[in-house]
C-alpha positions in Angstrom: 0.0 0.0 0.0 1.3 3.4 -1.0 0.9 6.4 1.3 0.8 9.8 -0.3 2.4 12.6 1.8 0.5 15.7 2.5 1.6 18.3 -0.1 1.5 21.2 2.4 3.6 19.6 5.2 6.7 21.5 4.0 5.2 25.0 4.1 6.1 26.9 7.1 3.9 29.6 8.6 4.4 32.9 6.8 5.3 36.0 8.9 2.0 37.5 7.6 0.0 35.0 9.6 1.6 35.9 12.9 0.8 39.2 14.6 3.6 41.8 14.2 6.0 42.0 17.1 5.2 44.7 19.7 7.4 47.8 19.5 9.0 48.7 22.8 10.3 52.2 23.8 14.0 51.2 23.4 13.2 50.1 19.8 11.8 53.6 19.1 14.8 55.2 20.6 17.1 53.1 18.4 15.1 53.7 15.2 15.1 57.5 15.8 18.8 57.6 16.7 19.6 56.0 13.4 18.0 58.6 11.3 18.0 61.8 13.3 20.8 64.2 14.3 18.6 65.4 17.2 16.9 62.2 18.5 15.8 63.6 21.9 14.0 66.5 20.2 12.4 64.1 17.7 11.3 61.8 20.5 9.7 64.7 22.4 7.8 65.7 19.2 6.7 62.0 18.7 5.5 61.9 22.3 3.5 65.2 22.0 1.9 64.0 18.8 1.0 60.7 20.5 -0.5 62.5 23.5 -2.5 65.0 21.4 -3.6 62.5 18.7 -7.2 61.6 18.1 -8.4 58.0 18.3 -7.4 57.4 14.7 -3.8 58.4 15.6 -3.8 61.7 13.6 -3.1 65.2 14.8 -3.8 68.3 12.8 -4.2 70.2 10.6 -5.3 72.4 13.5 -5.0 71.9 17.3 -7.2 73.6 19.9 -5.0 76.0 21.8 -5.9 78.3 24.7 -7.5 80.9 22.5 -8.2 79.3 19.1 -7.2 76.7 16.6 -3.5 76.8 15.6 -1.7 74.8 12.9 -0.1 71.6 14.3 3.4 72.8 13.6 2.8 76.0 15.5 1.3 74.1 18.4 4.3 71.8 18.6 6.7 74.7 18.3 5.0 76.6 21.1 5.0 73.5 23.3 8.8 73.0 22.8 9.9 76.7 22.8 10.8 76.8 26.5 13.5 74.2 25.9 15.7 76.8 24.3 15.2 79.6 26.8 18.8 79.2 28.1 20.3 78.4 24.7 23.1 80.7 23.7 21.7 81.1 20.2 18.3 82.1 21.6 19.9 84.8 23.9 22.1 86.0 21.0 19.0 86.3 18.8 17.1 88.2 21.5 19.9 90.7 22.0 20.3 91.1 18.2 16.6 91.9 17.8 16.7 94.4 20.6 19.7 96.1 19.2 18.3 96.2 15.7 15.0 97.7 16.8 16.8 100.2 19.1 18.9 101.4 16.2 15.9 101.8 14.0 13.7 103.5 16.6 16.1 106.2 17.8 14.7 108.5 20.4 11.3 109.0 18.7 9.7 105.8 19.8 7.7 105.3 23.0 9.4 102.9 25.4 6.3 100.7 25.8 5.7 100.5 22.1 9.3 99.6 21.5 9.2 96.8 24.1 6.0 95.4 22.5 7.5 95.6 19.1 10.6 93.8 20.3 8.6 91.1 22.0 6.5 90.6 18.8 9.6 90.3 16.6 11.3 87.9 19.1 8.2 85.7 19.1 7.9 85.7 15.3 11.6 84.6 15.0 11.2 81.9 17.6 8.1 80.6 15.8 9.8 80.7 12.4 12.9 78.8 13.5 10.7 76.5 15.6 8.5 75.5 12.7 11.7 74.6 10.7 13.0 72.5 13.6 9.6 70.7 14.0 9.5 70.0 10.2 13.0 68.5 10.3 12.3 66.3 13.3 9.0 65.2 11.7 10.9 64.3 8.5 13.2 62.2 10.6 10.3 60.4 12.2 8.7 59.8 8.8 12.0 58.4 7.6 12.2 56.1 10.6 8.7 54.8 9.8 7.1 56.0 13.0 4.9 58.7 11.5 3.0 59.5 8.4 2.6 63.1 7.1 0.1 64.4 4.7 -1.4 67.8 4.0 -5.0 69.1 4.1 -6.4 72.4 3.0 -7.5 74.5 0.1 -5.9 72.5 -2.8 -5.9 68.8 -1.7 -4.7 67.6 -5.1 -1.9 70.1 -5.4 1.4 68.3 -6.1 3.5 70.6 -3.9 3.2 71.7 -0.4 1.7 75.1 0.3 -1.4 76.4 -1.4 -3.0 77.1 2.0 -2.5 73.5 3.2 -1.4 72.4 6.7 0.3 69.3 7.8 -1.5 66.3 9.4 0.6 63.8 11.3 -0.6 60.2 11.9 1.3 58.0 14.3 1.6 54.3 13.6 -0.6 52.1 15.9 2.3 50.1 17.2 4.2 53.3 18.1 1.1 54.6 19.9 1.1 51.4 22.0 4.8 51.8 22.8 4.2 55.4 24.0 1.0 54.6 25.9 3.0 54.4 29.1 4.6 57.5 30.5 7.5 58.7 28.5 
């Protein structure tokens, strides 16, 4: 009597049938450190996005702030701005703005108006450089596969950024689980 072997005995379970391995916080740190020049800053941004994200894991294009809705990059920038208060570049920028405005104003400007103008210019420069830093860190997180970025706004089908569109960040589900504990 001849016995025929099962044709499917030699097939091993494919990785697709098994659940994906859980991502741990040290794994996130390693992945970010491989792609980012500022991994701590990128991890802080990732944590803020995870904490502020909706149930679907996305944050943006606008986030509710104290007064109104602000773009997500501005919200992240304002949240992280205090980190650079003692930075030598920040203090140099503040003194440069003050000296520039003092030179332009001369003796004709009211002291209160001058101080307000200085504060507004300092905040504008902090926001501009902060938005750039946030964008770079988010690009690192996207490159590491921890985050997805797309744009929403006026021209959804526009091939380039801009056109009155704002960023939306979506965090990967396994990354959200890894960050679910306290960071």
